[in-house]
N, C-alpha and C positions, 0 to 999 in steps of 0.2 A: 504494500500500500504506500503510495507516494502522496505527499502533501506539499503545497507551495509554502515555503518559509519566507516571510517578509524580511527576516534578518539577513538571509543569504541571497534572496531574490532568485531562488531556483527551487525546483521540485526535489524533495529529499525522501528517501525511504524512511518510513516511520519506525524508529527504534526507541522503545520506551525504557525508562529507568529501571522499572521492574517488569520482567517478561509477562506478557498477557495482561498487564494492568496499565491504565492510562489515567493520569491526573490532569484535569482541565480546569482552568479558571477563565470564566467569561464575565466581562464587565457588564453589570446590570444597570437598571435605570436609576436616575435621580428622581425620587418619588414626590413630585410637586404638581403633577398633572396626569391626565390620561396619556397613555403611550400613543404615539403617532405611527403612521405606516412605515416611516423610516426606522423607528425602533423595532418594528415587527421583523425586519429582515434578519438581523443577527439572532434574534430570539428563535425564529423558525429554522434558520440555517444551522445554527450550532446545536439545536435540539435534534435535528435530523442527523447531524454528524455524530452526536452521541449515540443515537439509535443504531447507526450503521456500525460503529465500533463494537457495540454490544452484540449486534447481529454476527459480526465476524469473530466473536468469542472473547473479546476483551472485557475485563472488569473495569468499569469506568466510575471514577469519583469526579463528579461534576459540581463545581462550586460557582454560584452566581450571586453576586452581592446586591444589596439594596443600599444606595447612598441615601440615608435618612436624616442627614444634617448637612445643610449647604446654603449658600447665599439665596438660591432660588426658592428653597423651601421656606426660609425665614421671610422672604419677600411675600410669598403666597400667604403665609400665616398672618402677616400684618394686613394684607389686603382683605382677608376674611375675618379679621378681628379674632384670630384664633391663636394657636401655638404650634410649634414645629412638630410636636408629637402627634397631635390630632391630624394635621395635614399629612404627615408621612404614613400614619396608620390607614387613613382614608384611601390614599392612592396606591398603597401596597395591596389593599383589598381589591381595588379596581384593576390593578395589574393582574392579579390572580384570576379575576373573571375573564379578562381578555386572553390571558395565556391558556386557560382551560378551553375557551372557545376556539383558539388556534391549535388545540391538541398538543400544546407544549407541556411536557412532563415537568414536575417540580424538580429542582436541582437536588443533589444529594444533601447539600447545605445551602441555605439562603441567608448568609450572615448579614448583619446590619452594622453600619459604622458605629452607631451609638452603643452597640454591645461589645465593642472592641477598643474602647477608649484607653484602657490601661495598657493593652498591648501596643497601641499606637504610641503612647507616651514612652513606653520602654524602647521602642525602635528609634524614636527621635532622640532619646537620651544616648543611645549607642552611637548614632551618627554624630552627635555633638562631641562625645568623648573621643571619637576617632578623628575629629577635626573636619568632618564633612558638613557640619551644621553649626550655626551661630544664632544667638538670640539677640534681640534688640530691646531698647528701653521700653517699648510698648508691649512687650510680652509676646512678640512674634518670633518664630524660629524659621530660618531659611536654610535651604540646601546650597552649598557652594558648588555650583555647576562646573566652574573651571578646574576644580580639584579632581573631577572624574574625567580622565583623559579620553575615555571612549564615548563620551556624551555625543549623541547624534548618530550612533551606529545603526539604530533601527530605521530611522527616517533617511539615512544615507545623506545627511547634510553635515558639512564641517561646522564646527562651533562658530567660526567667524561669520559664516552665512546666517546662522541662527541668531547671532548677536545683533546683526544689522537691523532686525525688526523688533528687538526687545526694547522696552521702555520701563522706567520706574514710575509707578502711578503715585498720585498725590496721597500722602499718608504712609507710604512705604519707606523704610530706611534700609534698603538692601545694599550690600557691598558692590553688587554687580547687577545690571539689568536682567541677566539671564537666570539669576537665582530665583528659586520658587519656594512658596510657603509650605512648611511641614506642619506648623502649628500657628493658629491665628489668635492673637490676644483678644480678649472679650471687649466688645463694644457695648455701650449702654443699651439695656433692654434685650440683648441677645442671649440665647441659651449658652451655658458655659460649664466647664468642668475644671476642677482643681488640677494644677500641674506644677512642676518645678519652676515654670516660667510665669506663674500666676494663672488666673482664671482664663480659659480660652476654649477653643475647639479645634478638631483636626482639620488640616488642609485636605483637599480632595485627593491628591495623588497618593498620599501616604496610606489612605484607607485600604486600597487594593493590595499594596505591598504587604501590609500587616495581615490582612485576612488570607491572602494566598499562603503566606508563611504558616499561619496558625492552623489552617485546615488542610494544607497539602504538603507543606515542607519548604525548606529553603530553596530547593530547585524543583520545578514542576515540568511536566512533559509539554503541555500546550497552553498557551495564553491566547485568547481570541477576543475579537470585538469588531466594531465598525472601523472602516478606513479613517474616519475622522479622529480616531483615538490614537493613531500612530504617533503624532506629535501634537501637543506635548505630553499627553497623559501616559502613554506607554513608554515613551522615552524617559520620562521622569520616574516611572515605576522601576525601570531597569537600573537607573542611577542609584536610587534609594536602596533597593534590595541588594544589589551587588556590592555596594560600599558597606552596607551594614553586615551582610552575611559572609562576604568574601568568596562567594561561589556564583556560577551562572544562575540567572533567575529562571529563565525558561528556555527549553531546547528548541521549541517551534513557536512561531508567531503566525496566526491566521487572521486575516482581515477581510471582511466582506465589502463589496463595492457600494457606491452611493445609490440612492433611489431618487429619481426625478418625478415630477408630476407634469404630465403633458409636455415632456421634454424640457422642463425648466426646473431649476433647483427649488425644492419645497421651502417656502418661507411664509410667515404670517403677513409680511408686507405685500406679497403678491396675491394674497387671499387664495393660496392653493395648498393650505395646510390642513391635512385631514387626520383625525385620530382613527385608530383601529375601530373604536366603537362606532364612529360615524359611518364608516364603510360597511361594517358588519351589519348595521341596522338595515341597510339597503340591499346588500348582496350576500350576507352570511359571512361567517368567519373562514370557512374552508377555501373559498376562492382566493382569499388573501394569502393563506399558506401556500396554495398552489402557485400563485404568482411569484412568491419569494423563492420557490425552488425551480421555477421554469427556466431560469438562466443560470449560467455558472456563477457561483457565489462571489467570485472576484470581479465579475463584469458589472458595469452599471445597469440599472434596471429602470424601466419607465412604468409609471402608473397612469392610467387614464380610464375613463368610463368604458370605452370600447374594449380595452385590454382586460379589465376585470370581468366584463360580460363574456369575453372569449374564454377566460379561465372557468367561469361558471358553466359554460356550454361543454368545455372539455371534461369537466368533472361529471356532468350528466352522462356523457358517453361511457365513462368508466363505471359509473354506478349502474347503467343499464346492463353492462356486461355482467357485473356481479349479481344483480337481481335476477337476470335470466338464468344464470348458473344455479342460484339458490332454488329457483322454481324447478329447474330440471332435476336437481339432486333429490328433491322431495317426490318427484313424479316419475323418475326413471326406474326401470327394473334392475335388480341386482344381477351380477354375472358379466364379467368383462367379455368383450367381443373381439373377434379377429381384427387386427389392424390398430387397436387402441394403444398398444405399446409404442407404436411409431408416433402416434399423436403425443403421447407423454414425452417422448424424446424430443419432439419438435418444441414443445412448450418449455422444456428445460433449457433449450438454447437461449431463451430470453432471460432466464435467471443468470446464466453465465455472462450474457451481455450486460446485465445490470451490475453484476459484481465488477466486471472489467471497467465499466464507466465510473463506478463509485471509488474503486481503488486508484483511479487516475485523478488525484487531487479532487476527490469528492464531487464528481461531475453529476449533479442532480438533474441537469437538463437532459443529458443522455440517459440517465436512469429513468426519467419519466418516459422518454422515447421507448425504452425497453418495455416498460409497463404497457404502453399503448400497442406495441407490436404483439405482446402477449395477449392483450384483449382481442386484437384482430384475429389471431389464430384460434383463440377460444371461440370467437363468434363464427368463424368459417368452418371449423372442424368439429364443434360440439353444439353450440347454440342453434346452428342452422340445420343440424341433422335430426333425423327422426329417431327418438328413443336411444340416445347413447346410454351406456351403463351408468348405474349409480356410482360405481367405483371411479370411473373416469371423471365424472362431474365433481366428485369429492376431491380427487387429486388436483384438478384444475383450479377449483375454488380455493383450496388451501394454498396453492402456489401463488395465486393471484393476490390473496389477502396477505401472504407473507411479504411480497415485494411492496405492496401498497402500505403495509404497516411500517416497514422500515422508513418510508418517506413520510409517514404520519398522515397519510391520505385515506379516504374512504372510511372515515371513522363515524359517520352518521349511520345509526341503525335504521333499517327499514321499518316503517310503521306497520304494526299488525293490521290485518284486514278485518274490519268489523264483521261480526257473525251475519248480520243481515245482508251485507254486501256480498259475502261469500255465498250466501244462500241464493241471491239473485243470479250470480254467475253460474251456479250449478243448475238453476232453473233454465237459464238461457242455453247452457250446454245440452240439456235434455231436449229443449225445443229444437235446437239445430240438428240433434241426432234424429228427431222425428220429422225433420224438414218443415217445421212450423216456423217459417222465416218471418212471418208477421210478428209472432210472439218474441222471437229472438231480437228483432229490430226494436220492438217496444221496450224490452228490458235494457238494451244498449242505450236507448234514448233516455230512459229513466236514470240510469247510472251517470250518463253525461250531464244531465241536469243537476246532479249532485256533485259535479266537479270530478267525476271518476271516468277516466278514459281507459278502454280496454283494447287489447289487440289479440287477434286469433293467430296462433303460430302452429306449426306442425306438431308441437309438443303440448298444445293446450292453450287456454286463454290466460293472458297475463294482464296485470294492471300496469299502465305506463304513465 
């Protein structure tokens, strides 16, 4: 299995610290609002990556944090005449609703910054003792960027280029414009914690370094997140962690590409800012997940109404294949028939194609193609045939669900058919058998009036 490493800018064979185990840290949301569709991409992408690693036999420890104390959270709390804890709890709960809708599994651990304040203080103290950090008269603690000679190795920018855009903001007393905050001295009315430097709160970057160390160890296998986090967030995480611990922070860095809206960068100023909840209320959650996986994770992706509608239609085709198979499995006779072994062999070629695609830098776009090709051959070799064996249907259905499950797709359960609807279908089948076409048409019209469309197939009548 090869993955593209942002650090080396090339695909590398995955070799984990502990054989058959993978430790992953994924940067989670700052919980001050509903997540937007840009947030949904890393959430869906790395959930699928985790699923695939487990599918290939790895034991995965997946840590995704919640930043529950931050300038944005404090600002939202002031706007709502509330407090940071109420705001963060509210939007963690809203995140969980959206994540469940997107079929994103809970992380092995969802640590919060405020649950790790002592560990953050300890890490900052270590950096200060080693000369990588310094405090100011205002109770702020900064990291000495110039002291870490490898700074810029992830973003592949020399320090002098990064320095060109750096500024010292009003109220900051940094030694150098490139230095960044590890600990922020308390301002009036802000939440704070006691520390050796006075009351204050953690800086953003130090949170992830501390939580990754606490829950995964000093060196982890994979660190992942959105492309926008490469600099400065992940660059700063590397500097803090490696200077504190004296060992490499992460062996692999994975970053997903940006998402645009109607081919433009998403922003509130352009009025093209959509939350996951907004989109899901109109189109459902699953088309959003499908969209996020429909392109290679490192490629930019575009959201538009037309594209999300196409995703919804694509899912309907996949669901039709599944539903037809489930119907056949219930109504087909037992006992495998001649030639069905060859059909099984054909279907298994698509599983091999799926694994080949996913092993090559986690190519979900080609993985979805393999699923559609599997659906095509199921439709032509099983669903379109008269009375395939129950065993063949079960084999195909399990394989189909297996691959879709790795992608986290087709998770909506088919609604059960009401008894009275099923009774009407059976009455119509009897009428057709007796060539009572008038009665058959009457029942069809009655079902249609109730919003139920049926289709007669060689294998029986199905609801579409």
